[in-house]
mmCIF file of the N, C-alpha and C atoms, coordinates in Angstrom:
data_MODEL
# 
_entry.id   MODEL 
# 
loop_
_atom_site.group_PDB 
_atom_site.id 
_atom_site.type_symbol 
_atom_site.label_atom_id 
_atom_site.label_alt_id 
_atom_site.label_comp_id 
_atom_site.label_asym_id 
_atom_site.label_entity_id 
_atom_site.label_seq_id 
_atom_site.pdbx_PDB_ins_code 
_atom_site.Cartn_x 
_atom_site.Cartn_y 
_atom_site.Cartn_z 
_atom_site.occupancy 
_atom_site.B_iso_or_equiv 
_atom_site.pdbx_formal_charge 
_atom_site.auth_seq_id 
_atom_site.auth_comp_id 
_atom_site.auth_asym_id 
_atom_site.auth_atom_id 
_atom_site.pdbx_PDB_model_num 
ATOM 1   N N  . MET A 1 1  ? 0.847  -1.180 0.000   1.00 0.00 ? 1  MET A N  1 
ATOM 2   C CA . MET A 1 1  ? 0.000  0.000  0.000   1.00 0.00 ? 1  MET A CA 1 
ATOM 3   C C  . MET A 1 1  ? 0.891  1.241  0.000   1.00 0.00 ? 1  MET A C  1 
ATOM 4   N N  . PRO A 1 2  ? 0.687  2.199  -0.958  1.00 0.00 ? 2  PRO A N  1 
ATOM 5   C CA . PRO A 1 2  ? 1.537  3.385  -1.002  1.00 0.00 ? 2  PRO A CA 1 
ATOM 6   C C  . PRO A 1 2  ? 1.284  4.288  0.192   1.00 0.00 ? 2  PRO A C  1 
ATOM 7   N N  . ASN A 1 3  ? 2.368  4.909  0.645   1.00 0.00 ? 3  ASN A N  1 
ATOM 8   C CA . ASN A 1 3  ? 2.173  5.826  1.767   1.00 0.00 ? 3  ASN A CA 1 
ATOM 9   C C  . ASN A 1 3  ? 1.668  7.169  1.247   1.00 0.00 ? 3  ASN A C  1 
ATOM 10  N N  . SER A 1 4  ? 1.282  8.049  2.134   1.00 0.00 ? 4  SER A N  1 
ATOM 11  C CA . SER A 1 4  ? 0.657  9.308  1.737   1.00 0.00 ? 4  SER A CA 1 
ATOM 12  C C  . SER A 1 4  ? 1.653  10.256 1.060   1.00 0.00 ? 4  SER A C  1 
ATOM 13  N N  . GLN A 1 5  ? 2.954  9.985  1.174   1.00 0.00 ? 5  GLN A N  1 
ATOM 14  C CA . GLN A 1 5  ? 3.943  10.858 0.565   1.00 0.00 ? 5  GLN A CA 1 
ATOM 15  C C  . GLN A 1 5  ? 4.338  10.415 -0.845  1.00 0.00 ? 5  GLN A C  1 
ATOM 16  N N  . THR A 1 6  ? 3.892  9.263  -1.272  1.00 0.00 ? 6  THR A N  1 
ATOM 17  C CA . THR A 1 6  ? 4.193  8.776  -2.610  1.00 0.00 ? 6  THR A CA 1 
ATOM 18  C C  . THR A 1 6  ? 3.229  9.419  -3.598  1.00 0.00 ? 6  THR A C  1 
ATOM 19  N N  . PRO A 1 7  ? 3.758  10.126 -4.614  1.00 0.00 ? 7  PRO A N  1 
ATOM 20  C CA . PRO A 1 7  ? 2.849  10.765 -5.571  1.00 0.00 ? 7  PRO A CA 1 
ATOM 21  C C  . PRO A 1 7  ? 2.133  9.721  -6.416  1.00 0.00 ? 7  PRO A C  1 
ATOM 22  N N  . PRO A 1 8  ? 0.898  9.985  -6.801  1.00 0.00 ? 8  PRO A N  1 
ATOM 23  C CA . PRO A 1 8  ? 0.193  9.038  -7.675  1.00 0.00 ? 8  PRO A CA 1 
ATOM 24  C C  . PRO A 1 8  ? 0.943  8.866  -8.993  1.00 0.00 ? 8  PRO A C  1 
ATOM 25  N N  . LEU A 1 9  ? 0.839  7.692  -9.575  1.00 0.00 ? 9  LEU A N  1 
ATOM 26  C CA . LEU A 1 9  ? 1.547  7.374  -10.810 1.00 0.00 ? 9  LEU A CA 1 
ATOM 27  C C  . LEU A 1 9  ? 1.147  8.322  -11.939 1.00 0.00 ? 9  LEU A C  1 
ATOM 28  N N  . VAL A 1 10 ? -0.118 8.683  -12.018 1.00 0.00 ? 10 VAL A N  1 
ATOM 29  C CA . VAL A 1 10 ? -0.584 9.575  -13.079 1.00 0.00 ? 10 VAL A CA 1 
ATOM 30  C C  . VAL A 1 10 ? 0.118  10.924 -12.985 1.00 0.00 ? 10 VAL A C  1 
ATOM 31  N N  . ASP A 1 11 ? 0.253  11.472 -11.781 1.00 0.00 ? 11 ASP A N  1 
ATOM 32  C CA . ASP A 1 11 ? 0.940  12.748 -11.607 1.00 0.00 ? 11 ASP A CA 1 
ATOM 33  C C  . ASP A 1 11 ? 2.396  12.648 -12.032 1.00 0.00 ? 11 ASP A C  1 
ATOM 34  N N  . THR A 1 12 ? 3.031  11.530 -11.760 1.00 0.00 ? 12 THR A N  1 
ATOM 35  C CA . THR A 1 12 ? 4.430  11.341 -12.137 1.00 0.00 ? 12 THR A CA 1 
ATOM 36  C C  . THR A 1 12 ? 4.580  11.410 -13.651 1.00 0.00 ? 12 THR A C  1 
ATOM 37  N N  . PHE A 1 13 ? 3.703  10.735 -14.389 1.00 0.00 ? 13 PHE A N  1 
ATOM 38  C CA . PHE A 1 13 ? 3.782  10.762 -15.850 1.00 0.00 ? 13 PHE A CA 1 
ATOM 39  C C  . PHE A 1 13 ? 3.420  12.132 -16.396 1.00 0.00 ? 13 PHE A C  1 
ATOM 40  N N  . ALA A 1 14 ? 2.500  12.826 -15.763 1.00 0.00 ? 14 ALA A N  1 
ATOM 41  C CA . ALA A 1 14 ? 2.104  14.152 -16.238 1.00 0.00 ? 14 ALA A CA 1 
ATOM 42  C C  . ALA A 1 14 ? 3.276  15.124 -16.147 1.00 0.00 ? 14 ALA A C  1 
ATOM 43  N N  . ARG A 1 15 ? 4.117  14.977 -15.157 1.00 0.00 ? 15 ARG A N  1 
ATOM 44  C CA . ARG A 1 15 ? 5.248  15.890 -14.980 1.00 0.00 ? 15 ARG A CA 1 
ATOM 45  C C  . ARG A 1 15 ? 6.425  15.525 -15.858 1.00 0.00 ? 15 ARG A C  1 
ATOM 46  N N  . GLU A 1 16 ? 6.581  14.250 -16.167 1.00 0.00 ? 16 GLU A N  1 
ATOM 47  C CA . GLU A 1 16 ? 7.701  13.814 -16.995 1.00 0.00 ? 16 GLU A CA 1 
ATOM 48  C C  . GLU A 1 16 ? 7.281  13.834 -18.454 1.00 0.00 ? 16 GLU A C  1 
ATOM 49  N N  . GLU A 1 17 ? 8.236  14.095 -19.305 1.00 0.00 ? 17 GLU A N  1 
ATOM 50  C CA . GLU A 1 17 ? 7.962  14.163 -20.734 1.00 0.00 ? 17 GLU A CA 1 
ATOM 51  C C  . GLU A 1 17 ? 8.250  12.810 -21.371 1.00 0.00 ? 17 GLU A C  1 
ATOM 52  N N  . LEU A 1 18 ? 7.239  12.210 -21.980 1.00 0.00 ? 18 LEU A N  1 
ATOM 53  C CA . LEU A 1 18 ? 7.434  10.936 -22.658 1.00 0.00 ? 18 LEU A CA 1 
ATOM 54  C C  . LEU A 1 18 ? 7.878  11.202 -24.094 1.00 0.00 ? 18 LEU A C  1 
ATOM 55  N N  . PRO A 1 19 ? 8.916  10.525 -24.557 1.00 0.00 ? 19 PRO A N  1 
ATOM 56  C CA . PRO A 1 19 ? 9.409  10.743 -25.927 1.00 0.00 ? 19 PRO A CA 1 
ATOM 57  C C  . PRO A 1 19 ? 8.371  10.328 -26.966 1.00 0.00 ? 19 PRO A C  1 
ATOM 58  N N  . LEU A 1 20 ? 8.390  11.026 -28.088 1.00 0.00 ? 20 LEU A N  1 
ATOM 59  C CA . LEU A 1 20 ? 7.493  10.735 -29.204 1.00 0.00 ? 20 LEU A CA 1 
ATOM 60  C C  . LEU A 1 20 ? 8.191  9.843  -30.213 1.00 0.00 ? 20 LEU A C  1 
ATOM 61  N N  . ARG A 1 21 ? 7.421  9.012  -30.893 1.00 0.00 ? 21 ARG A N  1 
ATOM 62  C CA . ARG A 1 21 ? 7.942  8.188  -31.980 1.00 0.00 ? 21 ARG A CA 1 
ATOM 63  C C  . ARG A 1 21 ? 7.932  9.001  -33.264 1.00 0.00 ? 21 ARG A C  1 
ATOM 64  N N  . VAL A 1 22 ? 8.508  8.448  -34.319 1.00 0.00 ? 22 VAL A N  1 
ATOM 65  C CA . VAL A 1 22 ? 8.623  9.167  -35.591 1.00 0.00 ? 22 VAL A CA 1 
ATOM 66  C C  . VAL A 1 22 ? 7.253  9.583  -36.112 1.00 0.00 ? 22 VAL A C  1 
ATOM 67  N N  . ARG A 1 23 ? 6.296  8.687  -36.123 1.00 0.00 ? 23 ARG A N  1 
ATOM 68  C CA . ARG A 1 23 ? 4.962  9.025  -36.637 1.00 0.00 ? 23 ARG A CA 1 
ATOM 69  C C  . ARG A 1 23 ? 4.306  10.130 -35.820 1.00 0.00 ? 23 ARG A C  1 
ATOM 70  N N  . GLU A 1 24 ? 4.453  10.053 -34.506 1.00 0.00 ? 24 GLU A N  1 
ATOM 71  C CA . GLU A 1 24 ? 3.877  11.090 -33.639 1.00 0.00 ? 24 GLU A CA 1 
ATOM 72  C C  . GLU A 1 24 ? 4.555  12.433 -33.889 1.00 0.00 ? 24 GLU A C  1 
ATOM 73  N N  . ALA A 1 25 ? 5.861  12.418 -34.061 1.00 0.00 ? 25 ALA A N  1 
ATOM 74  C CA . ALA A 1 25 ? 6.599  13.647 -34.349 1.00 0.00 ? 25 ALA A CA 1 
ATOM 75  C C  . ALA A 1 25 ? 6.171  14.222 -35.692 1.00 0.00 ? 25 ALA A C  1 
ATOM 76  N N  . ALA A 1 26 ? 5.963  13.360 -36.684 1.00 0.00 ? 26 ALA A N  1 
ATOM 77  C CA . ALA A 1 26 ? 5.536  13.809 -38.004 1.00 0.00 ? 26 ALA A CA 1 
ATOM 78  C C  . ALA A 1 26 ? 4.180  14.492 -37.936 1.00 0.00 ? 26 ALA A C  1 
ATOM 79  N N  . VAL A 1 27 ? 3.253  13.908 -37.204 1.00 0.00 ? 27 VAL A N  1 
ATOM 80  C CA . VAL A 1 27 ? 1.930  14.518 -37.048 1.00 0.00 ? 27 VAL A CA 1 
ATOM 81  C C  . VAL A 1 27 ? 2.061  15.867 -36.348 1.00 0.00 ? 27 VAL A C  1 
ATOM 82  N N  . PHE A 1 28 ? 2.852  15.913 -35.292 1.00 0.00 ? 28 PHE A N  1 
ATOM 83  C CA . PHE A 1 28 ? 3.049  17.151 -34.535 1.00 0.00 ? 28 PHE A CA 1 
ATOM 84  C C  . PHE A 1 28 ? 3.629  18.253 -35.426 1.00 0.00 ? 28 PHE A C  1 
ATOM 85  N N  . LEU A 1 29 ? 4.552  17.874 -36.315 1.00 0.00 ? 29 LEU A N  1 
ATOM 86  C CA . LEU A 1 29 ? 5.211  18.851 -37.183 1.00 0.00 ? 29 LEU A CA 1 
ATOM 87  C C  . LEU A 1 29 ? 4.457  19.113 -38.487 1.00 0.00 ? 29 LEU A C  1 
ATOM 88  N N  . GLY A 1 30 ? 3.469  18.273 -38.789 1.00 0.00 ? 30 GLY A N  1 
ATOM 89  C CA . GLY A 1 30 ? 2.699  18.453 -40.008 1.00 0.00 ? 30 GLY A CA 1 
ATOM 90  C C  . GLY A 1 30 ? 3.440  18.037 -41.269 1.00 0.00 ? 30 GLY A C  1 
ATOM 91  N N  . VAL A 1 31 ? 4.301  17.035 -41.138 1.00 0.00 ? 31 VAL A N  1 
ATOM 92  C CA . VAL A 1 31 ? 5.062  16.510 -42.281 1.00 0.00 ? 31 VAL A CA 1 
ATOM 93  C C  . VAL A 1 31 ? 4.926  14.996 -42.307 1.00 0.00 ? 31 VAL A C  1 
ATOM 94  N N  . SER A 1 32 ? 5.472  14.369 -43.344 1.00 0.00 ? 32 SER A N  1 
ATOM 95  C CA . SER A 1 32 ? 5.415  12.915 -43.443 1.00 0.00 ? 32 SER A CA 1 
ATOM 96  C C  . SER A 1 32 ? 6.503  12.275 -42.574 1.00 0.00 ? 32 SER A C  1 
ATOM 97  N N  . PRO A 1 33 ? 6.302  11.017 -42.188 1.00 0.00 ? 33 PRO A N  1 
ATOM 98  C CA . PRO A 1 33 ? 7.368  10.313 -41.472 1.00 0.00 ? 33 PRO A CA 1 
ATOM 99  C C  . PRO A 1 33 ? 8.669  10.252 -42.273 1.00 0.00 ? 33 PRO A C  1 
ATOM 100 N N  . GLN A 1 34 ? 8.569  10.154 -43.596 1.00 0.00 ? 34 GLN A N  1 
ATOM 101 C CA . GLN A 1 34 ? 9.765  10.114 -44.437 1.00 0.00 ? 34 GLN A CA 1 
ATOM 102 C C  . GLN A 1 34 ? 10.577 11.404 -44.298 1.00 0.00 ? 34 GLN A C  1 
ATOM 103 N N  . THR A 1 35 ? 9.881  12.541 -44.183 1.00 0.00 ? 35 THR A N  1 
ATOM 104 C CA . THR A 1 35 ? 10.570 13.819 -43.996 1.00 0.00 ? 35 THR A CA 1 
ATOM 105 C C  . THR A 1 35 ? 11.300 13.833 -42.664 1.00 0.00 ? 35 THR A C  1 
ATOM 106 N N  . VAL A 1 36 ? 10.658 13.308 -41.629 1.00 0.00 ? 36 VAL A N  1 
ATOM 107 C CA . VAL A 1 36 ? 11.298 13.256 -40.308 1.00 0.00 ? 36 VAL A CA 1 
ATOM 108 C C  . VAL A 1 36 ? 12.552 12.386 -40.376 1.00 0.00 ? 36 VAL A C  1 
ATOM 109 N N  . TYR A 1 37 ? 12.460 11.224 -41.028 1.00 0.00 ? 37 TYR A N  1 
ATOM 110 C CA . TYR A 1 37 ? 13.638 10.363 -41.177 1.00 0.00 ? 37 TYR A CA 1 
ATOM 111 C C  . TYR A 1 37 ? 14.758 11.079 -41.934 1.00 0.00 ? 37 TYR A C  1 
ATOM 112 N N  . LEU A 1 38 ? 14.406 11.829 -42.953 1.00 0.00 ? 38 LEU A N  1 
ATOM 113 C CA . LEU A 1 38 ? 15.401 12.581 -43.723 1.00 0.00 ? 38 LEU A CA 1 
ATOM 114 C C  . LEU A 1 38 ? 16.096 13.613 -42.843 1.00 0.00 ? 38 LEU A C  1 
ATOM 115 N N  . TRP A 1 39 ? 15.313 14.347 -42.043 1.00 0.00 ? 39 TRP A N  1 
ATOM 116 C CA . TRP A 1 39 ? 15.887 15.348 -41.139 1.00 0.00 ? 39 TRP A CA 1 
ATOM 117 C C  . TRP A 1 39 ? 16.811 14.693 -40.108 1.00 0.00 ? 39 TRP A C  1 
ATOM 118 N N  . VAL A 1 40 ? 16.429 13.506 -39.628 1.00 0.00 ? 40 VAL A N  1 
ATOM 119 C CA . VAL A 1 40 ? 17.276 12.784 -38.670 1.00 0.00 ? 40 VAL A CA 1 
ATOM 120 C C  . VAL A 1 40 ? 18.587 12.393 -39.350 1.00 0.00 ? 40 VAL A C  1 
ATOM 121 N N  . GLU A 1 41 ? 18.486 11.855 -40.560 1.00 0.00 ? 41 GLU A N  1 
ATOM 122 C CA . GLU A 1 41 ? 19.680 11.435 -41.303 1.00 0.00 ? 41 GLU A CA 1 
ATOM 123 C C  . GLU A 1 41 ? 20.628 12.609 -41.534 1.00 0.00 ? 41 GLU A C  1 
ATOM 124 N N  . ARG A 1 42 ? 20.053 13.771 -41.818 1.00 0.00 ? 42 ARG A N  1 
ATOM 125 C CA . ARG A 1 42 ? 20.861 14.978 -42.060 1.00 0.00 ? 42 ARG A CA 1 
ATOM 126 C C  . ARG A 1 42 ? 21.227 15.725 -40.778 1.00 0.00 ? 42 ARG A C  1 
ATOM 127 N N  . LYS A 1 43 ? 20.779 15.174 -39.644 1.00 0.00 ? 43 LYS A N  1 
ATOM 128 C CA . LYS A 1 43 ? 21.042 15.781 -38.328 1.00 0.00 ? 43 LYS A CA 1 
ATOM 129 C C  . LYS A 1 43 ? 20.490 17.207 -38.244 1.00 0.00 ? 43 LYS A C  1 
ATOM 130 N N  . GLN A 1 44 ? 19.307 17.407 -38.836 1.00 0.00 ? 44 GLN A N  1 
ATOM 131 C CA . GLN A 1 44 ? 18.675 18.717 -38.841 1.00 0.00 ? 44 GLN A CA 1 
ATOM 132 C C  . GLN A 1 44 ? 17.645 18.872 -37.729 1.00 0.00 ? 44 GLN A C  1 
ATOM 133 N N  . ILE A 1 45 ? 17.293 17.785 -37.066 1.00 0.00 ? 45 ILE A N  1 
ATOM 134 C CA . ILE A 1 45 ? 16.253 17.816 -36.044 1.00 0.00 ? 45 ILE A CA 1 
ATOM 135 C C  . ILE A 1 45 ? 16.790 17.147 -34.778 1.00 0.00 ? 45 ILE A C  1 
ATOM 136 N N  . PRO A 1 46 ? 16.520 17.729 -33.614 1.00 0.00 ? 46 PRO A N  1 
ATOM 137 C CA . PRO A 1 46 ? 16.996 17.104 -32.369 1.00 0.00 ? 46 PRO A CA 1 
ATOM 138 C C  . PRO A 1 46 ? 16.268 15.777 -32.128 1.00 0.00 ? 46 PRO A C  1 
ATOM 139 N N  . HIS A 1 47 ? 17.032 14.733 -31.845 1.00 0.00 ? 47 HIS A N  1 
ATOM 140 C CA . HIS A 1 47 ? 16.436 13.420 -31.635 1.00 0.00 ? 47 HIS A CA 1 
ATOM 141 C C  . HIS A 1 47 ? 17.283 12.598 -30.669 1.00 0.00 ? 47 HIS A C  1 
ATOM 142 N N  . LEU A 1 48 ? 16.696 11.497 -30.219 1.00 0.00 ? 48 LEU A N  1 
ATOM 143 C CA . LEU A 1 48 ? 17.368 10.557 -29.326 1.00 0.00 ? 48 LEU A CA 1 
ATOM 144 C C  . LEU A 1 48 ? 17.383 9.192  -29.997 1.00 0.00 ? 48 LEU A C  1 
ATOM 145 N N  . ARG A 1 49 ? 18.441 8.452  -29.787 1.00 0.00 ? 49 ARG A N  1 
ATOM 146 C CA . ARG A 1 49 ? 18.509 7.065  -30.257 1.00 0.00 ? 49 ARG A CA 1 
ATOM 147 C C  . ARG A 1 49 ? 18.305 6.168  -29.040 1.00 0.00 ? 49 ARG A C  1 
ATOM 148 N N  . VAL A 1 50 ? 17.339 5.267  -29.138 1.00 0.00 ? 50 VAL A N  1 
ATOM 149 C CA . VAL A 1 50 ? 17.035 4.357  -28.042 1.00 0.00 ? 50 VAL A CA 1 
ATOM 150 C C  . VAL A 1 50 ? 17.308 2.941  -28.524 1.00 0.00 ? 50 VAL A C  1 
ATOM 151 N N  . MET A 1 51 ? 18.118 2.218  -27.785 1.00 0.00 ? 51 MET A N  1 
ATOM 152 C CA . MET A 1 51 ? 18.449 0.833  -28.122 1.00 0.00 ? 51 MET A CA 1 
ATOM 153 C C  . MET A 1 51 ? 19.003 0.724  -29.539 1.00 0.00 ? 51 MET A C  1 
ATOM 154 N N  . GLY A 1 52 ? 19.827 1.679  -29.924 1.00 0.00 ? 52 GLY A N  1 
ATOM 155 C CA . GLY A 1 52 ? 20.499 1.603  -31.215 1.00 0.00 ? 52 GLY A CA 1 
ATOM 156 C C  . GLY A 1 52 ? 19.747 2.224  -32.375 1.00 0.00 ? 52 GLY A C  1 
ATOM 157 N N  . ARG A 1 53 ? 18.657 1.598  -32.812 1.00 0.00 ? 53 ARG A N  1 
ATOM 158 C CA . ARG A 1 53 ? 17.984 2.037  -34.033 1.00 0.00 ? 53 ARG A CA 1 
ATOM 159 C C  . ARG A 1 53 ? 16.724 2.867  -33.787 1.00 0.00 ? 53 ARG A C  1 
ATOM 160 N N  . ASN A 1 54 ? 16.084 2.704  -32.658 1.00 0.00 ? 54 ASN A N  1 
ATOM 161 C CA . ASN A 1 54 ? 14.834 3.412  -32.399 1.00 0.00 ? 54 ASN A CA 1 
ATOM 162 C C  . ASN A 1 54 ? 15.079 4.901  -32.201 1.00 0.00 ? 54 ASN A C  1 
ATOM 163 N N  . ILE A 1 55 ? 14.282 5.715  -32.879 1.00 0.00 ? 55 ILE A N  1 
ATOM 164 C CA . ILE A 1 55 ? 14.428 7.166  -32.815 1.00 0.00 ? 55 ILE A CA 1 
ATOM 165 C C  . ILE A 1 55 ? 13.270 7.737  -32.012 1.00 0.00 ? 55 ILE A C  1 
ATOM 166 N N  . ARG A 1 56 ? 13.588 8.625  -31.094 1.00 0.00 ? 56 ARG A N  1 
ATOM 167 C CA . ARG A 1 56 ? 12.562 9.282  -30.279 1.00 0.00 ? 56 ARG A CA 1 
ATOM 168 C C  . ARG A 1 56 ? 12.842 10.773 -30.244 1.00 0.00 ? 56 ARG A C  1 
ATOM 169 N N  . PHE A 1 57 ? 11.799 11.523 -29.934 1.00 0.00 ? 57 PHE A N  1 
ATOM 170 C CA . PHE A 1 57 ? 11.877 12.984 -29.904 1.00 0.00 ? 57 PHE A CA 1 
ATOM 171 C C  . PHE A 1 57 ? 11.231 13.501 -28.638 1.00 0.00 ? 57 PHE A C  1 
ATOM 172 N N  . LEU A 1 58 ? 11.812 14.540 -28.057 1.00 0.00 ? 58 LEU A N  1 
ATOM 173 C CA . LEU A 1 58 ? 11.176 15.219 -26.930 1.00 0.00 ? 58 LEU A CA 1 
ATOM 174 C C  . LEU A 1 58 ? 10.299 16.326 -27.490 1.00 0.00 ? 58 LEU A C  1 
ATOM 175 N N  . LYS A 1 59 ? 9.076  16.391 -26.995 1.00 0.00 ? 59 LYS A N  1 
ATOM 176 C CA . LYS A 1 59 ? 8.131  17.379 -27.524 1.00 0.00 ? 59 LYS A CA 1 
ATOM 177 C C  . LYS A 1 59 ? 8.654  18.797 -27.334 1.00 0.00 ? 59 LYS A C  1 
ATOM 178 N N  . SER A 1 60 ? 9.331  19.045 -26.235 1.00 0.00 ? 60 SER A N  1 
ATOM 179 C CA . SER A 1 60 ? 9.873  20.392 -25.997 1.00 0.00 ? 60 SER A CA 1 
ATOM 180 C C  . SER A 1 60 ? 10.903 20.760 -27.070 1.00 0.00 ? 60 SER A C  1 
ATOM 181 N N  . ASP A 1 61 ? 11.720 19.786 -27.501 1.00 0.00 ? 61 ASP A N  1 
ATOM 182 C CA . ASP A 1 61 ? 12.676 20.031 -28.590 1.00 0.00 ? 61 ASP A CA 1 
ATOM 183 C C  . ASP A 1 61 ? 11.950 20.276 -29.911 1.00 0.00 ? 61 ASP A C  1 
ATOM 184 N N  . LEU A 1 62 ? 10.872 19.515 -30.138 1.00 0.00 ? 62 LEU A N  1 
ATOM 185 C CA . LEU A 1 62 ? 10.126 19.670 -31.386 1.00 0.00 ? 62 LEU A CA 1 
ATOM 186 C C  . LEU A 1 62 ? 9.390  21.003 -31.444 1.00 0.00 ? 62 LEU A C  1 
ATOM 187 N N  . GLU A 1 63 ? 8.940  21.496 -30.308 1.00 0.00 ? 63 GLU A N  1 
ATOM 188 C CA . GLU A 1 63 ? 8.268  22.803 -30.290 1.00 0.00 ? 63 GLU A CA 1 
ATOM 189 C C  . GLU A 1 63 ? 9.229  23.899 -30.748 1.00 0.00 ? 63 GLU A C  1 
ATOM 190 N N  . THR A 1 64 ? 10.458 23.857 -30.259 1.00 0.00 ? 64 THR A N  1 
ATOM 191 C CA . THR A 1 64 ? 11.480 24.821 -30.664 1.00 0.00 ? 64 THR A CA 1 
ATOM 192 C C  . THR A 1 64 ? 11.804 24.653 -32.148 1.00 0.00 ? 64 THR A C  1 
ATOM 193 N N  . PHE A 1 65 ? 11.971 23.396 -32.578 1.00 0.00 ? 65 PHE A N  1 
ATOM 194 C CA . PHE A 1 65 ? 12.271 23.118 -33.980 1.00 0.00 ? 65 PHE A CA 1 
ATOM 195 C C  . PHE A 1 65 ? 11.144 23.604 -34.877 1.00 0.00 ? 65 PHE A C  1 
ATOM 196 N N  . ARG A 1 66 ? 9.903  23.333 -34.481 1.00 0.00 ? 66 ARG A N  1 
ATOM 197 C CA . ARG A 1 66 ? 8.744  23.735 -35.285 1.00 0.00 ? 66 ARG A CA 1 
ATOM 198 C C  . ARG A 1 66 ? 8.668  25.247 -35.424 1.00 0.00 ? 66 ARG A C  1 
ATOM 199 N N  . ALA A 1 67 ? 8.959  25.960 -34.352 1.00 0.00 ? 67 ALA A N  1 
ATOM 200 C CA . ALA A 1 67 ? 8.928  27.426 -34.392 1.00 0.00 ? 67 ALA A CA 1 
ATOM 201 C C  . ALA A 1 67 ? 9.977  27.955 -35.376 1.00 0.00 ? 67 ALA A C  1 
ATOM 202 N N  . SER A 1 68 ? 11.181 27.399 -35.343 1.00 0.00 ? 68 SER A N  1 
ATOM 203 C CA . SER A 1 68 ? 12.234 27.862 -36.251 1.00 0.00 ? 68 SER A CA 1 
ATOM 204 C C  . SER A 1 68 ? 11.923 27.427 -37.688 1.00 0.00 ? 68 SER A C  1 
ATOM 205 N N  . PHE A 1 69 ? 11.325 26.244 -37.854 1.00 0.00 ? 69 PHE A N  1 
ATOM 206 C CA . PHE A 1 69 ? 10.963 25.750 -39.176 1.00 0.00 ? 69 PHE A CA 1 
ATOM 207 C C  . PHE A 1 69 ? 9.887  26.655 -39.797 1.00 0.00 ? 69 PHE A C  1 
ATOM 208 N N  . LYS A 1 70 ? 8.884  27.035 -39.012 1.00 0.00 ? 70 LYS A N  1 
ATOM 209 C CA . LYS A 1 70 ? 7.835  27.928 -39.521 1.00 0.00 ? 70 LYS A CA 1 
ATOM 210 C C  . LYS A 1 70 ? 8.413  29.289 -39.895 1.00 0.00 ? 70 LYS A C  1 
ATOM 211 N N  . GLN A 1 71 ? 9.361  29.776 -39.094 1.00 0.00 ? 71 GLN A N  1 
ATOM 212 C CA . GLN A 1 71 ? 10.002 31.057 -39.370 1.00 0.00 ? 71 GLN A CA 1 
ATOM 213 C C  . GLN A 1 71 ? 10.734 31.001 -40.707 1.00 0.00 ? 71 GLN A C  1 
ATOM 214 N N  . GLU A 1 72 ? 11.467 29.909 -40.955 1.00 0.00 ? 72 GLU A N  1 
ATOM 215 C CA . GLU A 1 72 ? 12.189 29.757 -42.222 1.00 0.00 ? 72 GLU A CA 1 
ATOM 216 C C  . GLU A 1 72 ? 11.230 29.698 -43.403 1.00 0.00 ? 72 GLU A C  1 
ATOM 217 N N  . MET A 1 73 ? 10.092 29.014 -43.228 1.00 0.00 ? 73 MET A N  1 
ATOM 218 C CA . MET A 1 73 ? 9.111  28.892 -44.311 1.00 0.00 ? 73 MET A CA 1 
ATOM 219 C C  . MET A 1 73 ? 8.478  30.249 -44.631 1.00 0.00 ? 73 MET A C  1 
ATOM 220 N N  . GLU A 1 74 ? 8.242  31.052 -43.604 1.00 0.00 ? 74 GLU A N  1 
ATOM 221 C CA . GLU A 1 74 ? 7.650  32.379 -43.818 1.00 0.00 ? 74 GLU A CA 1 
ATOM 222 C C  . GLU A 1 74 ? 8.629  33.322 -44.518 1.00 0.00 ? 74 GLU A C  1 
ATOM 223 N N  . ASN A 1 75 ? 9.922  33.140 -44.263 1.00 0.00 ? 75 ASN A N  1 
ATOM 224 C CA . ASN A 1 75 ? 10.942 34.005 -44.853 1.00 0.00 ? 75 ASN A CA 1 
ATOM 225 C C  . ASN A 1 75 ? 11.353 33.556 -46.253 1.00 0.00 ? 75 ASN A C  1 
ATOM 226 N N  . ALA A 1 76 ? 10.939 32.372 -46.649 1.00 0.00 ? 76 ALA A N  1 
ATOM 227 C CA . ALA A 1 76 ? 11.344 31.842 -47.971 1.00 0.00 ? 76 ALA A CA 1 
ATOM 228 C C  . ALA A 1 76 ? 10.574 32.487 -49.102 1.00 0.00 ? 76 ALA A C  1 
# 
């Protein structure tokens, strides 16, 4: 039985940032998964490698990337 000082599991996940997968990142950025893979290959987007081949993204990093990407598109 958890003691009264142990935070509920839901609160713990709400405070921590869960990494996004390629498809989730693509939806968030409004591009195709293939574009996300291309950006990863070119090291143009901040990403994490998990267990060697798996690629993950932090939403906070993607928010910054998306803002700069939109700025570049508006200036083009």
